Each structure stands twice: as structure tokens, then as C-alpha cells.
CHARMM-style PDB file with segment names, atoms N, HN, CA, C and O in Angstrom:
ATOM      1  N   UNK     1      72.536  75.510  80.181  1.00  0.00      PROA
ATOM      2  CA  UNK     1      73.765  76.276  80.082  1.00  0.00      PROA
ATOM      3  C   UNK     1      73.449  77.745  79.836  1.00  0.00      PROA
ATOM      4  O   UNK     1      72.416  78.110  79.274  1.00  0.00      PROA
ATOM      5  N   UNK     2      74.382  78.559  80.280  1.00  0.00      PROA
ATOM      6  HN  UNK     2      75.221  78.263  80.737  1.00  0.00      PROA
ATOM      7  CA  UNK     2      74.195  79.986  80.104  1.00  0.00      PROA
ATOM      8  C   UNK     2      74.689  80.459  78.746  1.00  0.00      PROA
ATOM      9  O   UNK     2      75.060  79.651  77.894  1.00  0.00      PROA
ATOM     10  N   UNK     3      74.692  81.744  78.555  1.00  0.00      PROA
ATOM     11  HN  UNK     3      74.391  82.400  79.247  1.00  0.00      PROA
ATOM     12  CA  UNK     3      75.133  82.329  77.297  1.00  0.00      PROA
ATOM     13  C   UNK     3      76.637  82.156  77.129  1.00  0.00      PROA
ATOM     14  O   UNK     3      77.405  82.252  78.086  1.00  0.00      PROA
ATOM     15  N   UNK     4      77.036  81.897  75.882  1.00  0.00      PROA
ATOM     16  HN  UNK     4      76.412  81.818  75.105  1.00  0.00      PROA
ATOM     17  CA  UNK     4      78.452  81.704  75.560  1.00  0.00      PROA
ATOM     18  C   UNK     4      78.884  82.778  74.570  1.00  0.00      PROA
ATOM     19  O   UNK     4      78.087  83.204  73.735  1.00  0.00      PROA
ATOM     20  N   UNK     5      80.158  83.229  74.654  1.00  0.00      PROA
ATOM     21  HN  UNK     5      80.806  82.883  75.333  1.00  0.00      PROA
ATOM     22  CA  UNK     5      80.620  84.232  73.696  1.00  0.00      PROA
ATOM     23  C   UNK     5      80.725  83.663  72.289  1.00  0.00      PROA
ATOM     24  O   UNK     5      81.124  82.513  72.106  1.00  0.00      PROA
ATOM     25  N   UNK     6      80.361  84.480  71.283  1.00  0.00      PROA
ATOM     26  HN  UNK     6      80.036  85.414  71.431  1.00  0.00      PROA
ATOM     27  CA  UNK     6      80.435  84.031  69.896  1.00  0.00      PROA
ATOM     28  C   UNK     6      81.867  83.987  69.389  1.00  0.00      PROA
ATOM     29  O   UNK     6      82.219  83.122  68.587  1.00  0.00      PROA
ATOM     30  N   UNK     7      82.706  84.929  69.858  1.00  0.00      PROA
ATOM     31  HN  UNK     7      82.421  85.632  70.509  1.00  0.00      PROA
ATOM     32  CA  UNK     7      84.092  85.018  69.383  1.00  0.00      PROA
ATOM     33  C   UNK     7      85.043  85.046  70.565  1.00  0.00      PROA
ATOM     34  O   UNK     7      84.688  85.479  71.662  1.00  0.00      PROA
ATOM     35  N   UNK     8      86.247  84.580  70.321  1.00  0.00      PROA
ATOM     36  HN  UNK     8      86.536  84.229  69.431  1.00  0.00      PROA
ATOM     37  CA  UNK     8      87.302  84.635  71.340  1.00  0.00      PROA
ATOM     38  C   UNK     8      87.708  86.100  71.548  1.00  0.00      PROA
ATOM     39  O   UNK     8      87.873  86.843  70.580  1.00  0.00      PROA
ATOM     40  N   UNK     9      87.868  86.508  72.798  1.00  0.00      PROA
ATOM     41  HN  UNK     9      87.734  85.905  73.585  1.00  0.00      PROA
ATOM     42  CA  UNK     9      88.358  87.853  73.087  1.00  0.00      PROA
ATOM     43  C   UNK     9      89.849  87.895  72.794  1.00  0.00      PROA
ATOM     44  O   UNK     9      90.623  87.117  73.351  1.00  0.00      PROA
ATOM     45  N   UNK    10      90.246  88.809  71.916  1.00  0.00      PROA
ATOM     46  HN  UNK    10      89.617  89.441  71.463  1.00  0.00      PROA
ATOM     47  CA  UNK    10      91.653  88.877  71.518  1.00  0.00      PROA
ATOM     48  C   UNK    10      92.529  89.356  72.669  1.00  0.00      PROA
ATOM     49  O   UNK    10      92.048  89.974  73.618  1.00  0.00      PROA
ATOM     50  N   UNK    11      93.810  89.063  72.571  1.00  0.00      PROA
ATOM     51  HN  UNK    11      94.201  88.561  71.800  1.00  0.00      PROA
ATOM     52  CA  UNK    11      94.753  89.470  73.622  1.00  0.00      PROA
ATOM     53  C   UNK    11      94.819  90.991  73.735  1.00  0.00      PROA
ATOM     54  O   UNK    11      94.946  91.525  74.836  1.00  0.00      PROA
ATOM     55  N   UNK    12      94.733  91.686  72.611  1.00  0.00      PROA
ATOM     56  HN  UNK    12      94.630  91.252  71.716  1.00  0.00      PROA
ATOM     57  CA  UNK    12      94.798  93.148  72.627  1.00  0.00      PROA
ATOM     58  C   UNK    12      93.590  93.732  73.357  1.00  0.00      PROA
ATOM     59  O   UNK    12      93.734  94.629  74.188  1.00  0.00      PROA
ATOM     60  N   UNK    13      92.413  93.223  73.046  1.00  0.00      PROA
ATOM     61  HN  UNK    13      92.296  92.494  72.372  1.00  0.00      PROA
ATOM     62  CA  UNK    13      91.195  93.724  73.691  1.00  0.00      PROA
ATOM     63  C   UNK    13      91.196  93.404  75.175  1.00  0.00      PROA
ATOM     64  O   UNK    13      90.812  94.238  75.994  1.00  0.00      PROA
ATOM     65  N   UNK    14      91.626  92.198  75.523  1.00  0.00      PROA
ATOM     66  HN  UNK    14      91.937  91.520  74.858  1.00  0.00      PROA
ATOM     67  CA  UNK    14      91.705  91.784  76.933  1.00  0.00      PROA
ATOM     68  C   UNK    14      92.692  92.666  77.693  1.00  0.00      PROA
ATOM     69  O   UNK    14      92.397  93.118  78.800  1.00  0.00      PROA
ATOM     70  N   UNK    15      93.860  92.910  77.105  1.00  0.00      PROA
ATOM     71  HN  UNK    15      94.100  92.543  76.206  1.00  0.00      PROA
ATOM     72  CA  UNK    15      94.884  93.696  77.787  1.00  0.00      PROA
ATOM     73  C   UNK    15      94.515  95.174  77.878  1.00  0.00      PROA
ATOM     74  O   UNK    15      94.907  95.854  78.827  1.00  0.00      PROA
ATOM     75  N   UNK    16      93.760  95.676  76.894  1.00  0.00      PROA
ATOM     76  HN  UNK    16      93.442  95.123  76.123  1.00  0.00      PROA
ATOM     77  CA  UNK    16      93.282  97.059  76.991  1.00  0.00      PROA
ATOM     78  C   UNK    16      92.327  97.215  78.167  1.00  0.00      PROA
ATOM     79  O   UNK    16      92.344  98.235  78.856  1.00  0.00      PROA
ATOM     80  N   UNK    17      91.500  96.208  78.394  1.00  0.00      PROA
ATOM     81  HN  UNK    17      91.486  95.379  77.835  1.00  0.00      PROA
ATOM     82  CA  UNK    17      90.566  96.251  79.512  1.00  0.00      PROA
ATOM     83  C   UNK    17      91.310  96.218  80.841  1.00  0.00      PROA
ATOM     84  O   UNK    17      90.861  96.820  81.816  1.00  0.00      PROA
ATOM     85  N   UNK    18      92.438  95.524  80.888  1.00  0.00      PROA
ATOM     86  HN  UNK    18      92.802  95.035  80.096  1.00  0.00      PROA
ATOM     87  CA  UNK    18      93.219  95.388  82.119  1.00  0.00      PROA
ATOM     88  C   UNK    18      94.246  96.505  82.309  1.00  0.00      PROA
ATOM     89  O   UNK    18      95.080  96.415  83.210  1.00  0.00      PROA
ATOM     90  N   UNK    19      94.208  97.544  81.492  1.00  0.00      PROA
ATOM     91  HN  UNK    19      93.531  97.617  80.760  1.00  0.00      PROA
ATOM     92  CA  UNK    19      95.237  98.588  81.553  1.00  0.00      PROA
ATOM     93  C   UNK    19      95.204  99.367  82.862  1.00  0.00      PROA
ATOM     94  O   UNK    19      96.201  99.988  83.229  1.00  0.00      PROA
ATOM     95  N   UNK    20      94.078  99.348  83.573  1.00  0.00      PROA
ATOM     96  HN  UNK    20      93.268  98.844  83.275  1.00  0.00      PROA
ATOM     97  CA  UNK    20      93.960 100.105  84.820  1.00  0.00      PROA
ATOM     98  C   UNK    20      94.147  99.223  86.042  1.00  0.00      PROA
ATOM     99  O   UNK    20      93.914  99.680  87.161  1.00  0.00      PROA
ATOM    100  N   UNK    21      94.559  97.980  85.867  1.00  0.00      PROA
ATOM    101  HN  UNK    21      94.748  97.609  84.958  1.00  0.00      PROA
ATOM    102  CA  UNK    21      94.683  97.050  86.982  1.00  0.00      PROA
ATOM    103  C   UNK    21      96.044  97.100  87.666  1.00  0.00      PROA
ATOM    104  O   UNK    21      96.270  96.362  88.625  1.00  0.00      PROA
ATOM    105  N   UNK    22      96.951  97.946  87.203  1.00  0.00      PROA
ATOM    106  HN  UNK    22      96.768  98.546  86.425  1.00  0.00      PROA
ATOM    107  CA  UNK    22      98.316  97.975  87.721  1.00  0.00      PROA
ATOM    108  C   UNK    22      98.324  98.380  89.197  1.00  0.00      PROA
ATOM    109  O   UNK    22      97.506  99.189  89.634  1.00  0.00      PROA
ATOM    110  N   UNK    23      99.250  97.810  89.946  1.00  0.00      PROA
ATOM    111  HN  UNK    23      99.914  97.153  89.591  1.00  0.00      PROA
ATOM    112  CA  UNK    23      99.400  98.133  91.365  1.00  0.00      PROA
ATOM    113  C   UNK    23     100.407  99.271  91.485  1.00  0.00      PROA
ATOM    114  O   UNK    23     101.537  99.162  91.009  1.00  0.00      PROA
ATOM    115  N   UNK    24      99.993 100.361  92.121  1.00  0.00      PROA
ATOM    116  HN  UNK    24      99.075 100.450  92.507  1.00  0.00      PROA
ATOM    117  CA  UNK    24     100.865 101.518  92.287  1.00  0.00      PROA
ATOM    118  C   UNK    24     101.421 101.553  93.703  1.00  0.00      PROA
ATOM    119  O   UNK    24     100.726 101.173  94.646  1.00  0.00      PROA
ATOM    120  N   UNK    25     102.665 102.002  93.870  1.00  0.00      PROA
ATOM    121  HN  UNK    25     103.230 102.311  93.105  1.00  0.00      PROA
ATOM    122  CA  UNK    25     103.207 102.125  95.228  1.00  0.00      PROA
ATOM    123  C   UNK    25     102.484 103.234  95.982  1.00  0.00      PROA
ATOM    124  O   UNK    25     101.988 104.175  95.361  1.00  0.00      PROA
ATOM    125  N   UNK    26     102.413 103.144  97.312  1.00  0.00      PROA
ATOM    126  HN  UNK    26     102.816 102.380  97.817  1.00  0.00      PROA
ATOM    127  CA  UNK    26     101.709 104.182  98.063  1.00  0.00      PROA
ATOM    128  C   UNK    26     102.431 105.528  97.952  1.00  0.00      PROA
ATOM    129  O   UNK    26     103.661 105.590  97.957  1.00  0.00      PROA
ATOM    130  N   UNK    27     101.654 106.588  97.854  1.00  0.00      PROA
ATOM    131  HN  UNK    27     100.655 106.538  97.850  1.00  0.00      PROA
ATOM    132  CA  UNK    27     102.224 107.933  97.774  1.00  0.00      PROA
ATOM    133  C   UNK    27     102.700 108.328  99.172  1.00  0.00      PROA
ATOM    134  O   UNK    27     101.911 108.346 100.117  1.00  0.00      PROA
ATOM    135  N   UNK    28     103.971 108.640  99.303  1.00  0.00      PROA
ATOM    136  HN  UNK    28     104.612 108.626  98.535  1.00  0.00      PROA
ATOM    137  CA  UNK    28     104.540 109.035 100.585  1.00  0.00      PROA
ATOM    138  C   UNK    28     105.061 110.461 100.494  1.00  0.00      PROA
ATOM    139  O   UNK    28     105.591 110.875  99.463  1.00  0.00      PROA
ATOM    140  N   UNK    29     104.906 111.201 101.572  1.00  0.00      PROA
ATOM    141  HN  UNK    29     104.475 110.864 102.409  1.00  0.00      PROA
ATOM    142  CA  UNK    29     105.463 112.542 101.684  1.00  0.00      PROA
ATOM    143  C   UNK    29     106.357 112.587 102.918  1.00  0.00      PROA
ATOM    144  O   UNK    29     106.277 111.717 103.785  1.00  0.00      PROA
ATOM    145  N   UNK    30     107.197 113.595 102.987  1.00  0.00      PROA
ATOM    146  HN  UNK    30     107.262 114.301 102.282  1.00  0.00      PROA
ATOM    147  CA  UNK    30     108.119 113.727 104.116  1.00  0.00      PROA
ATOM    148  C   UNK    30     107.452 114.528 105.233  1.00  0.00      PROA
ATOM    149  O   UNK    30     106.843 115.569 104.986  1.00  0.00      PROA
ATOM    150  N   UNK    31     107.572 114.034 106.454  1.00  0.00      PROA
ATOM    151  HN  UNK    31     108.067 113.189 106.655  1.00  0.00      PROA
ATOM    152  CA  UNK    31     107.034 114.751 107.608  1.00  0.00      PROA
ATOM    153  C   UNK    31     107.818 116.050 107.786  1.00  0.00      PROA
ATOM    154  O   UNK    31     109.045 116.059 107.686  1.00  0.00      PROA
ATOM    155  N   UNK    32     107.110 117.138 108.048  1.00  0.00      PROA
ATOM    156  HN  UNK    32     106.113 117.131 108.129  1.00  0.00      PROA
ATOM    157  CA  UNK    32     107.786 118.432 108.174  1.00  0.00      PROA
ATOM    158  C   UNK    32     108.572 118.546 109.479  1.00  0.00      PROA
ATOM    159  O   UNK    32     109.481 119.370 109.574  1.00  0.00      PROA
ATOM    160  N   UNK    33     108.241 117.737 110.485  1.00  0.00      PROA
ATOM    161  HN  UNK    33     107.502 117.067 110.409  1.00  0.00      PROA
ATOM    162  CA  UNK    33     108.942 117.810 111.767  1.00  0.00      PROA
ATOM    163  C   UNK    33     110.135 116.860 111.812  1.00  0.00      PROA
ATOM    164  O   UNK    33     111.264 117.294 112.041  1.00  0.00      PROA
ATOM    165  N   UNK    34     109.891 115.561 111.595  1.00  0.00      PROA
ATOM    166  HN  UNK    34     108.973 115.208 111.410  1.00  0.00      PROA
ATOM    167  CA  UNK    34     110.957 114.563 111.781  1.00  0.00      PROA
ATOM    168  C   UNK    34     111.518 114.050 110.460  1.00  0.00      PROA
ATOM    169  O   UNK    34     112.465 113.264 110.463  1.00  0.00      PROA
ATOM    170  N   UNK    35     110.952 114.479 109.324  1.00  0.00      PROA
ATOM    171  HN  UNK    35     110.183 115.118 109.321  1.00  0.00      PROA
ATOM    172  CA  UNK    35     111.433 114.137 107.988  1.00  0.00      PROA
ATOM    173  C   UNK    35     111.365 112.637 107.684  1.00  0.00      PROA
ATOM    174  O   UNK    35     112.105 112.155 106.827  1.00  0.00      PROA
ATOM    175  N   UNK    36     110.506 111.906 108.357  1.00  0.00      PROA
ATOM    176  HN  UNK    36     109.905 112.298 109.053  1.00  0.00      PROA
ATOM    177  CA  UNK    36     110.323 110.495 108.028  1.00  0.00      PROA
ATOM    178  C   UNK    36     109.165 110.380 107.037  1.00  0.00      PROA
ATOM    179  O   UNK    36     108.290 111.246 107.024  1.00  0.00      PROA
ATOM    180  N   UNK    37     109.136 109.330 106.203  1.00  0.00      PROA
ATOM    181  HN  UNK    37     109.846 108.627 106.214  1.00  0.00      PROA
ATOM    182  CA  UNK    37     108.049 109.192 105.236  1.00  0.00      PROA
ATOM    183  C   UNK    37     106.728 108.849 105.923  1.00  0.00      PROA
ATOM    184  O   UNK    37     106.687 108.059 106.865  1.00  0.00      PROA
ATOM    185  N   UNK    38     105.644 109.465 105.426  1.00  0.00      PROA
ATOM    186  HN  UNK    38     105.677 110.107 104.660  1.00  0.00      PROA
ATOM    187  CA  UNK    38     104.309 109.209 105.979  1.00  0.00      PROA
ATOM    188  C   UNK    38     103.297 109.349 104.855  1.00  0.00      PROA
ATOM    189  O   UNK    38     103.602 109.913 103.804  1.00  0.00      PROA
ATOM    190  N   UNK    39     102.086 108.835 105.075  1.00  0.00      PROA
ATOM    191  HN  UNK    39     101.838 108.376 105.929  1.00  0.00      PROA
ATOM    192  CA  UNK    39     101.017 108.990 104.107  1.00  0.00      PROA
ATOM    193  C   UNK    39     100.498 110.428 104.158  1.00  0.00      PROA
ATOM    194  O   UNK    39     100.422 111.011 105.239  1.00  0.00      PROA
ATOM    195  N   UNK    40     100.141 111.007 103.015  1.00  0.00      PROA
ATOM    196  HN  UNK    40     100.203 110.533 102.136  1.00  0.00      PROA
ATOM    197  CA  UNK    40      99.662 112.389 103.025  1.00  0.00      PROA
ATOM    198  C   UNK    40      98.336 112.534 103.747  1.00  0.00      PROA
ATOM    199  O   UNK    40      97.510 111.621 103.721  1.00  0.00      PROA
ATOM    200  N   UNK    41      98.128 113.659 104.381  1.00  0.00      PROA
ATOM    201  HN  UNK    41      98.798 114.401 104.401  1.00  0.00      PROA
ATOM    202  CA  UNK    41      96.906 114.024 105.107  1.00  0.00      PROA
ATOM    203  C   UNK    41      96.630 113.093 106.284  1.00  0.00      PROA
ATOM    204  O   UNK    41      95.472 112.841 106.618  1.00  0.00      PROA
ATOM    205  N   UNK    42      97.677 112.585 106.906  1.00  0.00      PROA
ATOM    206  HN  UNK    42      98.617 112.789 106.635  1.00  0.00      PROA
ATOM    207  CA  UNK    42      97.532 111.727 108.077  1.00  0.00      PROA
ATOM    208  C   UNK    42      98.565 112.122 109.123  1.00  0.00      PROA
ATOM    209  O   UNK    42      99.577 112.750 108.812  1.00  0.00      PROA
ATOM    210  N   UNK    43      98.295 111.746 110.355  1.00  0.00      PROA
ATOM    211  HN  UNK    43      97.474 111.235 110.608  1.00  0.00      PROA
ATOM    212  CA  UNK    43      99.214 112.035 111.458  1.00  0.00      PROA
ATOM    213  C   UNK    43     100.483 111.218 111.251  1.00  0.00      PROA
ATOM    214  O   UNK    43     100.412 110.054 110.855  1.00  0.00      PROA
ATOM    215  N   UNK    44     101.633 111.811 111.513  1.00  0.00      PROA
ATOM    216  HN  UNK    44     101.691 112.756 111.835  1.00  0.00      PROA
ATOM    217  CA  UNK    44     102.910 111.109 111.388  1.00  0.00      PROA
ATOM    218  C   UNK    44     102.990 110.029 112.466  1.00  0.00      PROA
ATOM    219  O   UNK    44     102.845 110.340 113.648  1.00  0.00      PROA
ATOM    220  N   UNK    45     103.217 108.769 112.089  1.00  0.00      PROA
ATOM    221  HN  UNK    45     103.335 108.517 111.129  1.00  0.00      PROA
ATOM    222  CA  UNK    45     103.276 107.713 113.099  1.00  0.00      PROA
ATOM    223  C   UNK    45     104.542 107.769 113.946  1.00  0.00      PROA
ATOM    224  O   UNK    45     104.583 107.177 115.025  1.00  0.00      PROA
ATOM    225  N   UNK    46     105.573 108.466 113.482  1.00  0.00      PROA
ATOM    226  HN  UNK    46     105.540 108.947 112.606  1.00  0.00      PROA
ATOM    227  CA  UNK    46     106.837 108.529 114.213  1.00  0.00      PROA
ATOM    228  C   UNK    46     106.813 109.581 115.312  1.00  0.00      PROA
ATOM    229  O   UNK    46     107.171 109.305 116.457  1.00  0.00      PROA
ATOM    230  N   UNK    47     106.381 110.806 114.949  1.00  0.00      PROA
ATOM    231  HN  UNK    47     106.090 111.030 114.019  1.00  0.00      PROA
ATOM    232  CA  UNK    47     106.427 111.888 115.941  1.00  0.00      PROA
ATOM    233  C   UNK    47     105.046 112.344 116.415  1.00  0.00      PROA
ATOM    234  O   UNK    47     104.959 113.077 117.400  1.00  0.00      PROA
ATOM    235  N   UNK    48     103.968 111.934 115.747  1.00  0.00      PROA
ATOM    236  HN  UNK    48     104.039 111.339 114.946  1.00  0.00      PROA
ATOM    237  CA  UNK    48     102.622 112.269 116.193  1.00  0.00      PROA
ATOM    238  C   UNK    48     102.168 113.670 115.862  1.00  0.00      PROA
ATOM    239  O   UNK    48     101.279 114.198 116.530  1.00  0.00      PROA
ATOM    240  N   UNK    49     102.752 114.289 114.849  1.00  0.00      PROA
ATOM    241  HN  UNK    49     103.474 113.860 114.306  1.00  0.00      PROA
ATOM    242  CA  UNK    49     102.353 115.650 114.490  1.00  0.00      PROA
ATOM    243  C   UNK    49     101.529 115.646 113.211  1.00  0.00      PROA
ATOM    244  O   UNK    49     101.646 114.750 112.375  1.00  0.00      PROA
ATOM    245  N   UNK    50     100.692 116.670 113.081  1.00  0.00      PROA
ATOM    246  HN  UNK    50     100.597 117.398 113.760  1.00  0.00      PROA
ATOM    247  CA  UNK    50      99.924 116.891 111.858  1.00  0.00      PROA
ATOM    248  C   UNK    50      99.804 118.387 111.660  1.00  0.00      PROA
ATOM    249  O   UNK    50      99.380 119.111 112.560  1.00  0.00      PROA
ATOM    250  N   UNK    51     100.176 118.839 110.490  1.00  0.00      PROA
ATOM    251  HN  UNK    51     100.521 118.250 109.759  1.00  0.00      PROA
ATOM    252  CA  UNK    51     100.087 120.258 110.124  1.00  0.00      PROA
ATOM    253  C   UNK    51     100.874 121.145 111.099  1.00  0.00      PROA
ATOM    254  O   UNK    51     100.445 122.255 111.414  1.00  0.00      PROA
ATOM    255  N   UNK    52     102.016 120.658 111.570  1.00  0.00      PROA
ATOM    256  HN  UNK    52     102.364 119.756 111.314  1.00  0.00      PROA
ATOM    257  CA  UNK    52     102.879 121.448 112.438  1.00  0.00      PROA
ATOM    258  C   UNK    52     102.523 121.415 113.909  1.00  0.00      PROA
ATOM    259  O   UNK    52     103.225 122.021 114.718  1.00  0.00      PROA
ATOM    260  N   UNK    53     101.441 120.719 114.285  1.00  0.00      PROA
ATOM    261  HN  UNK    53     100.871 120.227 113.627  1.00  0.00      PROA
ATOM    262  CA  UNK    53     101.031 120.641 115.683  1.00  0.00      PROA
ATOM    263  C   UNK    53     101.142 119.208 116.162  1.00  0.00      PROA
ATOM    264  O   UNK    53     100.957 118.269 115.388  1.00  0.00      PROA
ATOM    265  N   UNK    54     101.447 119.040 117.456  1.00  0.00      PROA
ATOM    266  HN  UNK    54     101.597 119.803 118.085  1.00  0.00      PROA
ATOM    267  CA  UNK    54     101.478 117.697 118.019  1.00  0.00      PROA
ATOM    268  C   UNK    54     100.044 117.292 118.336  1.00  0.00      PROA
ATOM    269  O   UNK    54      99.379 117.932 119.151  1.00  0.00      PROA
ATOM    270  N   UNK    55      99.574 116.247 117.700  1.00  0.00      PROA
ATOM    271  HN  UNK    55     100.114 115.727 117.037  1.00  0.00      PROA
ATOM    272  CA  UNK    55      98.193 115.807 117.840  1.00  0.00      PROA
ATOM    273  C   UNK    55      98.111 114.576 118.725  1.00  0.00      PROA
ATOM    274  O   UNK    55      97.198 114.452 119.542  1.00  0.00      PROA
ATOM    275  N   UNK    56      99.066 113.663 118.562  1.00  0.00      PROA
ATOM    276  HN  UNK    56      99.807 113.764 117.899  1.00  0.00      PROA
ATOM    277  CA  UNK    56      99.080 112.409 119.300  1.00  0.00      PROA
ATOM    278  C   UNK    56     100.411 112.310 120.031  1.00  0.00      PROA
ATOM    279  O   UNK    56     101.462 112.605 119.462  1.00  0.00      PROA
ATOM    280  N   UNK    57     100.364 111.896 121.290  1.00  0.00      PROA
ATOM    281  HN  UNK    57      99.510 111.657 121.752  1.00  0.00      PROA
ATOM    282  CA  UNK    57     101.620 111.685 122.001  1.00  0.00      PROA
ATOM    283  C   UNK    57     102.094 110.261 121.720  1.00  0.00      PROA
ATOM    284  O   UNK    57     101.359 109.294 121.923  1.00  0.00      PROA
ATOM    285  N   UNK    58     103.325 110.154 121.254  1.00  0.00      PROA
ATOM    286  HN  UNK    58     103.921 110.940 121.089  1.00  0.00      PROA
ATOM    287  CA  UNK    58     103.908 108.859 120.922  1.00  0.00      PROA
ATOM    288  C   UNK    58     104.638 108.353 122.150  1.00  0.00      PROA
ATOM    289  O   UNK    58     105.516 109.036 122.675  1.00  0.00      PROA
ATOM    290  N   UNK    59     104.284 107.164 122.612  1.00  0.00      PROA
ATOM    291  HN  UNK    59     103.571 106.609 122.185  1.00  0.00      PROA
ATOM    292  CA  UNK    59     104.864 106.615 123.849  1.00  0.00      PROA
ATOM    293  C   UNK    59     106.343 106.310 123.703  1.00  0.00      PROA
ATOM    294  O   UNK    59     107.163 106.836 124.457  1.00  0.00      PROA
ATOM    295  N   UNK    60     106.691 105.471 122.747  1.00  0.00      PROA
ATOM    296  HN  UNK    60     106.026 105.044 122.134  1.00  0.00      PROA
ATOM    297  CA  UNK    60     108.087 105.106 122.552  1.00  0.00      PROA
ATOM    298  C   UNK    60     108.444 105.198 121.077  1.00  0.00      PROA
ATOM    299  O   UNK    60     107.604 104.971 120.206  1.00  0.00      PROA
ATOM    300  N   UNK    61     109.668 105.525 120.816  1.00  0.00      PROA
ATOM    301  HN  UNK    61     110.350 105.710 121.523  1.00  0.00      PROA
ATOM    302  CA  UNK    61     110.096 105.635 119.421  1.00  0.00      PROA
ATOM    303  C   UNK    61     110.152 104.229 118.808  1.00  0.00      PROA
ATOM    304  O   UNK    61     110.635 103.289 119.439  1.00  0.00      PROA
ATOM    305  N   UNK    62     109.654 104.096 117.579  1.00  0.00      PROA
ATOM    306  HN  UNK    62     109.262 104.860 117.066  1.00  0.00      PROA
ATOM    307  CA  UNK    62     109.713 102.815 116.880  1.00  0.00      PROA
ATOM    308  C   UNK    62     111.093 102.654 116.272  1.00  0.00      PROA
ATOM    309  O   UNK    62     111.667 103.603 115.738  1.00  0.00      PROA
ATOM    310  N   UNK    63     111.625 101.428 116.359  1.00  0.00      PROA
ATOM    311  HN  UNK    63     111.159 100.657 116.793  1.00  0.00      PROA
ATOM    312  CA  UNK    63     112.906 101.153 115.715  1.00  0.00      PROA
ATOM    313  C   UNK    63     112.664 100.748 114.284  1.00  0.00      PROA
ATOM    314  O   UNK    63     111.809  99.908 114.003  1.00  0.00      PROA
ATOM    315  N   UNK    64     113.423 101.350 113.369  1.00  0.00      PROA
ATOM    316  HN  UNK    64     114.118 102.032 113.598  1.00  0.00      PROA
ATOM    317  CA  UNK    64     113.208 101.089 111.943  1.00  0.00      PROA
ATOM    318  C   UNK    64     113.849  99.844 111.464  1.00  0.00      PROA
ATOM    319  OT1 UNK    64     113.743  99.510 110.283  1.00  0.00      PROA
TER     320      UNK     64
END
């Protein structure tokens, strides 16, 4: 058998260790051209622009 803990880990100590495990919602910003939500520092999936320039041509508009 392997090593076993000498004492039970208390709920407070266990929960303090897990304090950084929370799931955060994705950070969204508004596109400057079409005002739809997008991830920061990425091309807008709706209109295909980045930093005010059209980078990708979008074939068809996505239905929300």
C-alpha cells in the first residue's frame, strides 16, 4: 500500500484549495461594425471584420 494521510483534510482547507476552480463565463465584447457579441482579439464570425477592416468574407449570414 502507498502512503496514507495522517489526518482528515478539513472542509475549510479543501474548499480553500478549490477556490480557483470556478467556471467563468466567456468574456464577450461588441463588434464595432455589426454590434454582435464576439470574443476579444478575434475576427467577428458574423461580419468577418477585425480592427475595422474586412479580413474574412462571410458567405451567408448566420441565423441566430
